[in-house]
N, C-alpha and C positions, 0 to 999 in steps of 0.2 A: 485314830484318835486325833481330834482337832487340837491345835495349839495357837495361841494368840500370835499374830504377826508382831514382832518386837518394834516395828516402826509405826504401829497404829495403836496409840493409846491416849492421844491428846483430846480426842472428841468422844465424850461418853455416849453421845447419841448414835455413833456409828463406828463400830470396831471391826477390824478385819481379822479373821482367823483362817488358818490353813488346815485343811483336812485332806491329807494325801496330796493328790494333784488338784484338788478343788480349792477355790478361793471363795470364802463366804464372808458376807458383811452382816454383822448382827446389829439390829436397830432397836432403840428404845421407843417409847410412844411418840416422842417428838420427832425422832429420826424417821419413823414410819410415816408420820403425817407428811413430812417434807418430801419423802420419797414418792408417795402416792400423788402428791401435787405435781412433782416433776414428771413422773411416768405418764400422767394424763395429759401432758402438754404436747403440742405439735413440735415444740422446740426439741424435746428429748428424742423423739423418733427421728427427726431430721439430723440431729447431731450424731446419733449412733450410726445412721445410714451412711453418712458421708465420712465416717471414720474419725471424727474429732473427739468422740466421747465413747468410753468403753461400754460394752453391752452389759446389761444387768437383767436378771430374771428373778422375780420374787418367788420364794419357796412357799408351797402350800402348808408345809408342816415345819415351822421354824424351830430351831433348837430351844430347849428349856431355858428360861431366864431371859429370853428376848421377845420383844413385841412383834418382831418380824425379821426376816432375813433375805438377803439377796445372794445370788451366785454370779460371779464374774468369770470370764475366761482366764486361764493361767498364762501369764506372760513368760516367755522363755528366759529373759534376762532383764534384770532391774539395774538401771544406772542412776547415778546421782549427779546433780548439777556441777559439782567440782570435777567431774569426769567428762563434761560436755565441751564441745568447741563453741566458738563465738556464734556461728550460724545456728547451732542447735539451741542455744539459750535464746537467741533472737526469735526463732520460729516458735519456741515454747511461749515466749512473752506475747507474741501476736495471737497465739491460740487462746491464751488466758483472757486477753482483752476482747477478742471476737466472741468467745463463749459468754462472757459477762454481758456484752451488748445484746446478744440474741436472747439470753435468759431474761433480761429486764423487760423486754417486749412481751414476755409471757408472764410477767408478774413474779419472777423468781430472781434471786440474787445469788452470788457466790461469796460465802463468808470468809474464805481463805484465798490467798493469792501467793502461793509458794510453788516454786518449780518442782518440789518433791511430789506434787500431785499430778505430774505429767511424766509419761514415759514415751519411748520411741518404738513404733511398730512399723515394719516395712519401710523404714526411712522417713516416717512422718510422726510428729508429736500427737499423742493421744492423752486426753484428760482422764484420769482413772479414779479420782475421789468423788464418787457419787454423793457421799455424805457432806460435801462442801456446799451443795445446793440447798437453799431454803427459801421459803416464801418471803417476798420483800415486804417489809413493814413501813408504812407511810412515815416519812420524815427521817428515816434512817440514812446516814451517809454510807458510802462504800467503805466498809470496815477494813477491807483488804488492801486499801490504797497504800498505806504505809509499808505493809509487807511486800507489795509489788515493787515499790521503789527500791527497797533494800536488797531484795533477792533477785530481781530482774533488771530494773533500770540502772541502778548504780553499778552493778558488775559490768553491764554492757558499756556504760560510759567509761569505766576504767580502761577497757580494752580499746574502744573506738577513739576516745579523746586523749588519753594519757599514754596509751601503749603498754599498760600494765596488765599482765594476765590476771583474770579474776578467779581462776580455779584455786590457787593457793589461799586466797582470801576466804573463799567459801569453805574450803576444807578446814581452815583454821577457825572460822566463825560461821556457824551454820546459818545465822540470821543475816549475814551480809554486812557491808559497810554501813555505819550510822550516817545520818545527815551531817552531823558535825565533822566526821572524818572526811566525807566527800567535799564539804565546803572548804576544809583545810587543803585538800589535795588540789582542788580546782583554783583556789585562791581568787584573785580578782581578774582572771583572764577573760577579757571581753570578747575574745574571738569565738568563744563557745556560744552555742544556741541559747538565747535568753530564756526561751521556754523551758529548757532543761534546767537551767540555773534556778528558775523559779521553784521547781520541785525540790531542789536541794536546799535552797536558802529558807523557803517557807517552813519546811519540816525542821530544819535546824533551829529556827526560832521557836517553833511550837514545842520541840523536844526540850528546849532549855527552860520553858516556863510552865509546862503542864505535864501531868501524868497521862498515861494512855486513857484512863477512864474520863479524865477531864476533857481531853481532846474529843472523845466520842460524844460526850454530852454537849460540849460547846458547838460541835458541828450539827448535832441533831436539833439544837434549839434555833439554829439558823434557818431551819425550814427546808431541809434538803428534799429534792424531788428526783424521780428517775431521770428527768430531762437534764438536771444539773450533773448527775453522775455520767450520763451518756455523753454530755459535752466534754467532760474531763477525760473519759475513755477515748473519745475521738482524738483529742489533742495528744494524749499519751501514745496512741497507736501511730499517729503521724510521726511523732518523735522517734519511736522505736524503729519504725520502718526506714527512717532516714539514716540510721546509724550503720556505719560500715567499718570493717577492719581490713586494712590493706596490709596483708602479711608479707607480701613480697617474696624474696628468695632467702628464707632463713631456715635454720635447722637442716632437715633432710628433704626439704621440698624439691630439691634438684636431684634426688636420689636416682631417678630414672636415667640420668645422663652419666652415671658412674659406669666405667668400663665393664666391670664384672656383671652389672645388672643386665645390660643388653646381651652380653655373651652367654649368660647362664639361665636367663629367665625361661626360655622354652623348655629346656631340660628339666629345670626344677618344677615347672608346671606339670609336665608329663609324669614326673616322679610322684608328685602330690596326687595327681589324678589316679595313679595306680594304687596308692595307699588308701585313698578314699573308697575306691572300688573294692579293695580287699577288706577293709575294716568296717565299711558301711556305717559311719558315725551319724548320729542324729544331731549331735551338738559338737561344734568345732570351736576351739579357742586359738586365735592366731596371735601369738606373742611377738611383738616387734613387727607389727603388720605393715608399717610404712604406708605406701600408697594404696594398700588394700588389694593388690593384684591377686594374691593367693587367697585372701579372705573371700573375694568375689568368686573365685573358682569353687570354693567349698559351698558358698551360698547357692550358686547356680546348680550345684550337684544335689541340692535339696536339704543340706544341713543347716540348722540354725547356728549362725556363726557370729562370733564376737571378735572384733578387731581391736587390739590394744597397742597403743604406741604413745610415746611421750612428746611427739611432735604435733603441735596443734594445727600447723599449716596443712600438713598432708592429710590429717584426719578430717579437717574442715572440708577439704576438697572431696575426700571420700564420702563424707556425709551427703554432700550435694549430688553425688552420683549414685546414692544407695536406694533411691525411691523404688519400691516394688520388690526389694530383696529382703530376705530374712537375715539382715546384717546389723548387729548391734555394734556400737562404737563406744570405746572407753579410753579417755585420755589419761594416761597414768605412766609414771616412771617405774619400770619393773624392778629397779634397784631399790625403790621406795614406794611400793604400790599402795593404793588407797586402803587404809586400815579400818577395822571396826571402830566405831565411835558413836557419839551421842549418849543418850541416857543408858547408864549401866554398861556402857561399852557394847551395846547390842542393837541400839536403835537403827544404826546404819551399818550393815555387815561389811566385812572386808571384800575386796574385789574378787579374790580367789575363792571365797565362799559362795559368791553369787554366780560365778561362771564355772560350773562343774561340767567339764567336757567329756566327750567320748573319744576325742582325738585332739592333740595339741600340735600346732605348727610352730616350729622354732627356727625358721629360716633367718639368716642374717642377724642373729641375736646373741648367741652365747659368747662370741668373741668380744662383743661390746661389754657384756657383764664381766668377763674374765680380765680384759685388758683396761677398759675405760673405768669400770666401777670397782676393779680389783677384788672381785668375788672369786674365791678359790674354785677351781674346776670341780672338785668333789661336791662342793656346796651347790653348784649349778646343776649337776646331774641329779643330786638328791632332791633338789627342788622340782625338777622335771618329773622325777619318779613319784613325787607326792600327789600328782594329779591322778595317779592310779589308772592310767589309760594309755593307749598307744601314742607315740610321739614321732613326728617327722622332724629331724633336726639336721642342721648344716654345721659340720665341723670345719673350722678355718685354722690352718696351721700357722705357727709363728712366722713363717716365711712369706705369708700373703701380703700383698701391697697395702691392703686395708689395715692390717695389724700394725704395719710400720707407722701408719698415721695415728693409730690409737695409742701406741705406747709413748709417743712424744719423746720426752727427755728421760724416761725411766731407764734405769740400768738393768741388766739381765738379772742381777741378784735381787732386784726389787719386784720381780715378777714371780707369780706362783708356779710351783712345780706341777706336773701332770698336764701341762698345756701342749706337749708334743703328741703326735698321733698315737704312738704305742701305749703310753700310760692312759691316754684318754679312752682308747678302746677298752682297756682293762677296767676302767671305771664304768663304762657302759655295760660291760659284761657282768659286773657284779649285780646290776639292778635291772637290766633289760635283756631281752633276746632280740638279736638283729634278724629281722625278717627279709630285709633287702637293703643293699647299699649300692652307691654309684659314685665313682670319682668324676669330678668335673674336669673340663679340659685344661683349666689353669694349672692343675697338678697340686694345688694348695688347698683344695676344698673337697669334702666328701659328704654326700647325703646319706643319712641313715633312716630307715624305717624301723621303729623299735616297738616291741611289745613288753609290757612290764612282767618281771619274773614273779 
């Protein structure tokens, strides 16, 4: 039985419904006409062939109540812009502009310009909202311009120019920073690109004196042409392409140089490989993935893998190395993961609801939750059990050198019970069956392969 996708309700001409493993797009008369114009263009065939645009097949017998319907391939993992790294958002912005440029040459425009219309497949951005394409009407401006600046350009400027992460902002305000907010943040700093400041200041003035409808009518009366839109797109593309984020050596970007990483990595890789061979997972979730070494092992073994970490620098590097791999990336603090939000609390589902794995990797993770985030060990094990699938986990004892760094100035009575090996084993035994275990050479770390009871 089909059910509406809770994130697809804003466009009455094009609604997505889920029917088991099938993804259907239901069109009204207007949506069907726009689709057929798009489908008949050379632009559509070319964009699908080169992987920039999701494939779509029109159904001969559409569901009742729709003028037409399309079927799309089902993506294994959906991510949101507040879970993307800088390079991911930048590549998505460039894709949006390139598709608009190519569509305009075919007499078609894109009415939306939101990163929520883009997903990542095999390490590359893919535009998934076929319903955003419509025939270009003479004199119309690019209606998506303002949305592009707020949800693409301004967040990129926050990171590249000011050094402020854009993800918390987009998670807190789905529409992105307003022009007035950006103008306030940038101030009168003349060292910034004057072209970019134009986009900020012009919109701030327009926002102060006009409604959205007034802006649209005012621009339309100015006699917009596709050539003017293309000129603006060209300038925007040049600006976006020039933006860089120099993340340097922050967070865990130097993780690979830690003593225990080089000492244990081969053993942990072999242990994971054995677990993958034993459980044969189709979908793997790597929690606390760091540089993605173990995520990559799972992806190369044929599993659709999602790497989750809170360090943007290491995930940005991983993204740049993920081309051709079935490897999704999600930037999220596992002590405070992306929640369900948006309309009715369902429009954007929680991270753990989108990534439902057949195997969880939890290397180098639970001691950070227990000691740095002060999550009780029982809560951590219960959380791992909630995935209802096998788990490969690394236990780190209180005597480990890394734990000494994590506890900082905490006194022993300020730490949770059950953190020692014996009580932790007891917790595991309540909820899991141990299929295999291995002590690492340090004497303070143990690997467990677990099956849920």
